[in-house]
C-alpha positions as CSV (number, residue, x, y, z in Angstrom):
1,X,0.0,0.0,0.0
2,X,1.0,3.6,-0.5
3,X,-0.1,6.4,1.8
4,X,0.8,9.0,4.3
5,X,0.9,8.2,8.0
6,X,-0.1,11.5,9.8
7,X,1.8,12.2,13.0
8,X,-0.6,12.5,15.9
9,X,-3.3,10.6,13.9
10,X,-1.6,7.2,13.6
11,X,-4.4,5.3,15.3
12,X,-7.1,6.7,13.0
13,X,-4.9,6.0,9.9
14,X,-4.2,2.4,11.0
15,X,-8.0,1.8,11.4
16,X,-8.9,3.5,8.1
17,X,-6.4,1.3,6.3
18,X,-7.6,-1.8,8.1
19,X,-11.1,-1.1,6.8
20,X,-9.7,-0.9,3.3
21,X,-7.0,-3.6,3.2
22,X,-8.1,-6.0,6.0
23,X,-6.9,-6.8,9.5
24,X,-3.3,-7.6,8.2
25,X,-1.4,-5.4,5.9
26,X,2.1,-4.0,5.4
27,X,3.6,-0.7,4.4
28,X,7.1,0.7,4.0
29,X,8.5,3.8,5.7
30,X,11.9,4.9,4.5
31,X,14.0,1.7,4.3
32,X,11.8,-0.3,6.7
33,X,8.7,-2.4,6.4
34,X,6.0,-2.7,9.0
35,X,3.2,-5.3,9.3
36,X,0.1,-3.9,10.9
37,X,-2.2,-6.3,12.8
38,X,-5.8,-5.1,13.5
39,X,-7.3,-8.5,14.2
40,X,-7.7,-9.8,17.7
41,X,-6.5,-13.4,16.9
42,X,-3.4,-12.2,15.1
43,X,-2.5,-9.8,17.9
44,X,-3.0,-12.5,20.6
45,X,-0.7,-14.8,18.6
46,X,2.1,-12.2,18.6
47,X,1.7,-11.1,22.2
48,X,1.6,-14.7,23.5
49,X,4.8,-15.5,21.7
50,X,6.8,-12.9,23.6
51,X,9.7,-12.9,24.3
52,X,10.8,-15.9,22.3
53,X,9.6,-14.7,18.9
54,X,9.0,-10.9,19.5
55,X,10.7,-8.2,21.5
56,X,10.6,-4.5,21.8
57,X,12.5,-2.5,19.2
58,X,16.1,-1.8,19.8
59,X,15.5,2.0,20.3
60,X,13.1,1.5,23.2
61,X,15.7,0.9,26.0
62,X,17.9,3.7,24.6
63,X,14.9,6.1,24.5
64,X,13.8,5.3,28.1
65,X,17.3,5.7,29.3
66,X,17.3,9.1,27.6
67,X,14.4,10.3,29.8
68,X,15.8,8.5,32.9
69,X,12.9,6.0,33.0
70,X,14.4,2.6,32.0
71,X,12.6,0.0,34.0
72,X,9.9,-2.7,33.9
73,X,8.2,-1.3,30.7
74,X,11.4,-1.2,28.6
75,X,13.2,-4.1,30.1
76,X,13.5,-7.5,28.3
77,X,14.5,-11.0,29.1
78,X,15.8,-11.9,32.6
79,X,15.9,-8.2,33.7
80,X,12.1,-8.0,33.0
81,X,11.3,-11.2,34.7
82,X,13.2,-10.1,37.8
83,X,11.5,-6.7,37.9
84,X,8.1,-8.2,37.3
85,X,8.5,-10.5,40.3
86,X,9.6,-7.6,42.4
87,X,6.9,-5.1,41.4
88,X,3.8,-7.3,40.9
89,X,2.9,-7.4,44.7
90,X,2.6,-3.6,44.7
91,X,-0.3,-3.7,42.3
92,X,-2.1,-7.0,43.0
93,X,-5.7,-7.2,44.1
94,X,-4.8,-7.3,47.8
95,X,-2.6,-4.2,47.7
96,X,-5.2,-2.3,45.6
97,X,-8.0,-3.2,48.0
98,X,-6.2,-2.6,51.2
99,X,-3.7,0.2,50.4
100,X,-4.8,1.9,47.1
101,X,-8.5,2.4,47.6
102,X,-8.2,4.7,50.7
103,X,-5.7,6.8,48.7
104,X,-7.9,6.9,45.6
105,X,-10.9,7.9,47.7
106,X,-9.1,10.8,49.4
107,X,-7.7,12.0,46.1
108,X,-11.1,12.0,44.4
109,X,-12.6,13.7,47.3
110,X,-10.0,16.5,47.1
111,X,-10.7,17.0,43.4
112,X,-14.5,17.1,43.9
113,X,-14.1,19.7,46.7
114,X,-11.9,21.8,44.4
115,X,-14.6,21.7,41.6
116,X,-17.3,22.6,44.1
117,X,-15.3,25.6,45.3
118,X,-15.2,26.9,41.7
119,X,-19.0,27.2,41.6
120,X,-21.5,29.7,42.9
121,X,-25.2,29.4,43.7
122,X,-26.1,30.5,40.2
123,X,-26.0,27.1,38.4
124,X,-23.7,24.5,37.0
125,X,-20.0,24.8,37.4
126,X,-17.9,25.1,34.2
127,X,-14.7,23.0,34.5
128,X,-12.3,23.6,31.6
129,X,-9.4,21.7,33.3
130,X,-10.8,18.2,33.4
131,X,-7.7,16.5,31.8
132,X,-5.2,18.5,33.9
133,X,-7.1,17.9,37.1
134,X,-7.4,14.1,36.5
135,X,-3.7,14.0,35.7
136,X,-2.9,15.7,39.1
137,X,-5.2,13.2,40.8
138,X,-3.5,10.1,39.3
139,X,-0.1,11.6,40.0
140,X,-1.1,12.1,43.7
141,X,-2.4,8.5,43.8
142,X,0.7,6.8,42.3
143,X,3.1,8.9,44.3
144,X,1.4,8.1,47.6
145,X,1.1,4.4,46.7
146,X,4.7,3.7,45.5
147,X,6.7,6.5,47.2
148,X,4.7,6.8,50.4
149,X,4.7,10.6,50.0
150,X,2.0,13.1,49.3
151,X,3.6,15.5,46.8
152,X,0.5,17.7,46.7
153,X,0.0,18.0,42.9
154,X,-3.7,18.7,43.4
155,X,-2.9,21.5,45.8
156,X,-0.6,23.2,43.3
157,X,2.7,21.9,44.7
158,X,5.4,20.5,42.4
159,X,3.8,21.9,39.2
160,X,7.3,21.9,37.6
161,X,7.6,18.2,38.3
162,X,4.2,17.5,36.8
163,X,5.1,19.5,33.7
164,X,8.5,17.7,33.3
165,X,6.8,14.3,33.5
166,X,4.1,15.4,31.0
167,X,6.7,16.7,28.5
168,X,8.9,13.6,29.0
169,X,6.1,11.2,28.0
170,X,4.4,13.4,25.4
171,X,7.4,14.9,23.6
172,X,10.7,13.6,24.7
173,X,10.1,9.9,24.5
174,X,8.4,10.0,21.1
175,X,11.2,12.1,19.8
176,X,13.9,9.7,21.0
177,X,11.9,6.7,19.7
178,X,11.7,8.3,16.2
179,X,15.5,8.9,16.1
180,X,17.4,6.2,14.4
181,X,20.6,8.0,15.4
182,X,20.9,10.8,18.0
183,X,22.0,13.4,15.4
184,X,21.5,16.2,17.8
185,X,24.3,14.9,20.0
186,X,26.8,14.9,17.1
187,X,28.8,17.9,15.9
188,X,27.8,20.2,14.2
189,X,24.2,19.4,14.8
190,X,24.6,19.8,18.5
191,X,25.4,23.4,17.9
192,X,22.1,23.9,16.1
193,X,19.7,21.8,18.1
194,X,19.1,22.1,21.8
195,X,16.4,19.4,22.0
196,X,18.7,16.8,23.6
197,X,20.0,19.3,26.1
198,X,16.4,20.0,27.1
199,X,15.5,16.3,27.4
200,X,18.6,15.7,29.6
201,X,17.7,18.6,31.8
202,X,14.2,17.3,32.4
203,X,15.5,13.8,33.1
204,X,18.0,15.3,35.6
205,X,15.2,17.3,37.4
206,X,13.0,14.3,37.6
207,X,15.9,12.3,38.9
208,X,16.6,14.8,41.6
209,X,13.0,14.7,42.9
210,X,13.2,10.9,43.1
211,X,16.7,10.9,44.6
212,X,15.3,13.0,47.5
213,X,12.5,10.4,48.1
214,X,15.1,7.6,47.9
215,X,17.5,9.3,50.3
216,X,14.8,10.0,52.9
217,X,13.6,6.4,52.7
218,X,17.2,5.0,53.1
219,X,17.6,7.3,56.1
220,X,14.4,6.0,57.6
221,X,15.4,2.4,57.1
222,X,18.9,3.0,58.6
223,X,17.4,4.7,61.7
224,X,15.1,1.7,62.3
225,X,11.9,3.7,61.9
226,X,8.9,1.4,62.5
227,X,6.7,3.6,60.4
228,X,8.3,2.9,57.1
229,X,5.6,1.8,54.7
230,X,5.9,-1.5,52.9
231,X,5.5,-0.1,49.4
232,X,7.2,-0.3,46.0
233,X,9.9,2.1,47.0
234,X,10.7,-0.1,50.0
235,X,10.9,-3.2,47.8
236,X,13.1,-1.6,45.2
237,X,15.5,0.0,47.8
238,X,15.9,-3.3,49.5
239,X,16.5,-5.0,46.1
240,X,19.0,-2.5,44.9
241,X,20.6,-2.5,48.4
242,X,21.4,0.4,50.6
243,X,24.8,0.9,49.0
244,X,25.5,3.8,46.7
245,X,26.5,3.5,43.1
246,X,25.6,5.3,39.9
247,X,24.3,2.1,38.1
248,X,22.1,1.0,41.1
249,X,20.9,4.6,41.6
250,X,19.9,5.0,38.0
251,X,18.1,1.7,38.0
252,X,16.2,2.5,41.1
253,X,15.2,6.0,39.9
254,X,14.4,4.6,36.4
255,X,12.0,2.1,37.7
256,X,10.2,4.6,39.9
257,X,9.9,7.1,37.1
258,X,8.5,4.4,34.9
259,X,5.6,3.9,37.2
260,X,5.0,7.6,37.7
261,X,4.7,8.2,34.0
262,X,2.8,5.0,33.1
263,X,0.6,5.2,36.1
264,X,-0.6,8.8,35.7
265,X,-0.9,9.9,32.1
266,X,-2.6,6.8,30.9
267,X,-5.3,6.5,33.5
268,X,-5.9,10.3,33.4
269,X,-6.5,10.1,29.7
270,X,-9.0,7.2,29.9
271,X,-10.8,8.9,32.9
272,X,-11.2,12.0,30.7
273,X,-12.8,10.0,28.0
274,X,-15.1,8.3,30.5
275,X,-16.5,11.6,31.9
276,X,-17.0,12.9,28.4
277,X,-18.9,9.9,27.3
278,X,-21.2,10.1,30.4
279,X,-21.9,13.7,29.6
280,X,-22.4,12.9,25.9
281,X,-24.9,10.1,26.7
282,X,-27.2,11.3,29.6
283,X,-29.3,8.1,29.5
284,X,-26.2,6.1,30.3
285,X,-25.3,8.6,33.1
286,X,-28.8,8.4,34.6
287,X,-28.8,4.6,34.5
288,X,-25.4,4.5,36.2
289,X,-26.5,7.0,38.9
290,X,-29.6,4.9,39.6
291,X,-27.4,1.9,40.2
292,X,-25.0,3.8,42.4
293,X,-27.7,5.4,44.6
294,X,-29.6,2.2,45.2
295,X,-26.8,-0.2,45.5
296,X,-24.8,-1.1,48.6
297,X,-21.3,-2.3,49.3
298,X,-18.0,-1.6,47.6
299,X,-18.2,-0.1,44.1
300,X,-15.3,-2.4,43.2
301,X,-17.7,-5.3,43.5
302,X,-18.6,-6.1,39.9
303,X,-21.5,-8.3,40.9
304,X,-23.1,-5.5,42.9
305,X,-22.4,-2.7,40.5
306,X,-22.4,-4.4,37.0
307,X,-23.3,-1.3,35.0
308,X,-20.5,0.7,36.6
309,X,-18.1,-2.0,35.6
310,X,-19.7,-2.1,32.1
311,X,-19.1,1.7,31.6
312,X,-15.5,1.4,32.6
313,X,-14.9,-1.7,30.4
314,X,-16.5,0.1,27.5
315,X,-14.3,3.1,27.7
316,X,-11.2,0.9,28.0
317,X,-12.3,-0.9,24.9
318,X,-13.0,2.2,22.9
319,X,-10.2,4.4,24.1
320,X,-7.2,2.3,25.2
321,X,-4.3,4.5,26.3
322,X,-1.8,2.1,24.8
323,X,-3.4,2.1,21.4
324,X,-0.5,0.3,19.7
325,X,2.4,-2.0,20.6
326,X,5.3,-1.9,18.3
327,X,7.5,-5.0,18.4
328,X,10.1,-6.6,16.2
329,X,10.9,-10.3,15.5
330,X,13.6,-11.7,17.9
331,X,14.9,-14.3,15.4
332,X,14.7,-15.2,11.7
333,X,11.9,-17.4,10.4
334,X,9.1,-16.3,12.7
335,X,5.8,-17.3,11.1
336,X,3.0,-14.7,11.0
337,X,-0.2,-15.2,9.0
338,X,1.6,-17.7,6.8
339,X,4.6,-15.5,6.1
340,X,8.1,-16.1,7.3
341,X,9.6,-12.9,8.8
342,X,13.3,-12.0,8.9
343,X,14.9,-11.0,12.2
344,X,14.1,-7.4,13.3
345,X,10.9,-7.2,11.2
346,X,8.6,-4.6,12.6
347,X,5.2,-5.7,13.7
348,X,2.6,-3.2,15.0
349,X,-0.3,-4.5,17.1
350,X,-3.2,-2.1,16.6
351,X,-4.9,-2.8,19.9
352,X,-7.3,0.2,19.5
353,X,-8.4,-0.8,16.0
354,X,-8.8,-4.5,16.9
355,X,-11.4,-3.8,19.5
356,X,-13.2,-1.0,17.7
357,X,-13.4,-2.7,14.3
358,X,-14.8,-6.0,15.8
359,X,-17.2,-4.6,18.5
360,X,-18.1,-1.2,17.1
361,X,-17.1,2.4,17.5
362,X,-20.1,3.6,19.6
363,X,-20.2,3.9,23.4
364,X,-22.6,1.1,24.3
365,X,-22.0,-0.2,27.9
366,X,-25.3,-2.1,27.9
367,X,-23.8,-4.7,25.5
368,X,-21.5,-5.9,28.2
369,X,-24.6,-7.1,30.2
370,X,-26.3,-8.8,27.3
371,X,-25.6,-12.5,27.5
372,X,-25.8,-13.1,23.8
373,X,-23.6,-10.2,22.8
374,X,-20.1,-10.8,21.3
375,X,-18.4,-8.4,23.7
376,X,-20.0,-10.2,26.7
377,X,-18.9,-13.6,25.5
378,X,-15.4,-12.7,24.2
379,X,-14.3,-9.9,26.5
380,X,-16.2,-9.9,29.7
381,X,-16.0,-13.6,30.1
382,X,-13.0,-14.1,27.9
383,X,-9.5,-12.8,27.3
384,X,-10.1,-10.4,24.4
385,X,-9.9,-7.0,26.2
386,X,-6.5,-5.9,24.8
387,X,-6.4,-2.5,26.6
388,X,-3.8,-3.7,29.0
389,X,-2.0,-6.0,26.6
390,X,-2.2,-9.8,26.5
391,X,0.0,-12.8,27.4
392,X,3.0,-12.8,29.8
393,X,3.5,-9.0,29.6
394,X,0.0,-7.8,30.4
395,X,0.1,-4.5,32.3
396,X,1.1,-4.9,35.9
397,X,-1.0,-1.9,36.9
398,X,-4.3,-3.1,35.5
399,X,-6.0,-3.6,38.8
400,X,-5.0,-0.1,40.0
401,X,-6.1,1.6,36.8
402,X,-9.5,-0.1,36.9
403,X,-10.0,0.8,40.6
404,X,-9.2,4.4,39.9
405,X,-11.6,4.6,37.0
406,X,-14.4,2.9,39.0
407,X,-14.0,5.0,42.1
408,X,-13.6,8.2,40.3
409,X,-16.7,7.7,38.1
410,X,-18.8,6.6,41.1
411,X,-17.9,9.6,43.2
412,X,-18.4,12.2,40.5
413,X,-21.7,10.8,39.0
414,X,-23.3,10.6,42.5
415,X,-22.4,14.2,43.3
416,X,-22.7,16.0,39.9
417,X,-24.9,15.8,36.8
418,X,-22.4,16.0,33.9
419,X,-23.4,18.2,31.0
420,X,-21.8,19.3,27.8
421,X,-21.6,23.0,27.1
422,X,-24.2,24.4,24.6
423,X,-26.4,21.3,25.2
424,X,-23.8,19.1,23.5
425,X,-24.7,20.5,20.0
426,X,-21.1,20.1,18.8
427,X,-20.4,16.9,20.6
428,X,-20.7,14.4,17.7
429,X,-17.2,13.0,18.5
430,X,-14.2,13.8,20.6
431,X,-10.9,14.2,18.7
432,X,-7.9,12.2,20.0
433,X,-4.2,12.8,19.7
434,X,-2.0,9.8,19.2
435,X,1.5,10.0,20.6
436,X,3.0,7.5,22.9
437,X,-0.5,7.1,24.2
438,X,-3.9,8.0,23.0
439,X,-5.7,10.8,24.8
440,X,-8.1,13.7,24.1
441,X,-6.7,16.7,22.4
442,X,-5.4,19.0,25.1
443,X,-8.1,21.3,26.6
444,X,-10.7,19.7,24.3
445,X,-12.9,18.5,27.2
446,X,-15.1,21.1,29.0
447,X,-17.9,20.0,31.2
448,X,-20.7,21.6,33.1
449,X,-21.1,20.0,36.6
450,X,-24.5,20.5,38.2
451,X,-24.2,19.6,41.9
452,X,-26.8,17.1,43.1
453,X,-26.0,17.2,46.8
């Protein structure tokens, strides 16, 4: 095929081409060839075959090193297996239920109080900072959960840290991933371009913030403080030992920054979509509110709050933050759809397109509760929800992300009626931007919040 892949619209282009050429097609870019998979069976075949047949591209580790965030996400082989064993307990069901839910509840309550304070007695509250506020919320949650510290993002503290993390994941990482060679570091280009200096400066600032957290934790451990929390920071500090050393220090900070970036931007983007959909479809919002106001027990109980779970699953299906996964073959002779691929052949798993093209592009949470529907059979009671990946490298933070989405939606819907400005006259669809993750175009979500209590 011949065409133009638009930067920032890759997900839409992949889907458009899949409709035209089918779930498996290839295209060339410069001197490389990529195979795009938009079918669920083909994607599952590839993801299940990691790491023997497929691995991350060679530039991934270099790029994450460049922003100071090499860790579980970019690791491969034995390094990944070791980190996965270490970090999994920090995000399992027990930890989420016992440690994360109180943190999430407090963070959501703080955001709701902030929104209420913006209003008057004259009517609904216009909130134009939905995405920014949700990003601060998720940063507060992940910092308290893995670092044991409240850095006060929602209260306006550490805004520079938030901005550095945002730019690192939105701009710096995609830039480094695109670069076959770091030309900006080579004379004479380094005299013309300052982008690599800027990236290094942000990485250093993020590293200093984490170094402060690490130092205080080491001091608490050394002093025998009984109040040291048993969190991810504690696990990693003990693993990398209390000794000093640049390699150990970089690994420790890199793993922590991995979770700060992956655990905030992704969930915040999905939460933004969810609130917009609830405002866009008032009948869904009303049905959800009815379930929440009449139900009892924990909102995390899927059996007691099935419609709430359906709304969250539907937005994860329609708007997965990780919309693609780019891999390359780890050895020659890998068979894919009847073709034998050479080593380092690029394979793009279009997770977003696979779920949208099979189950539809409309927001229909009711289909999750219909016993005869495909999405109920394949996804709710099967393994076909690809939003968190599939196979041995499924996202370690899946339970935490779902808990945040569920608790956030439940708290907001029971306290506000969500409305779109101008009656939603221009709300046919919400435009997305595709970079490292998929999320709404910046400042594109504005909501009217009408207090109910």
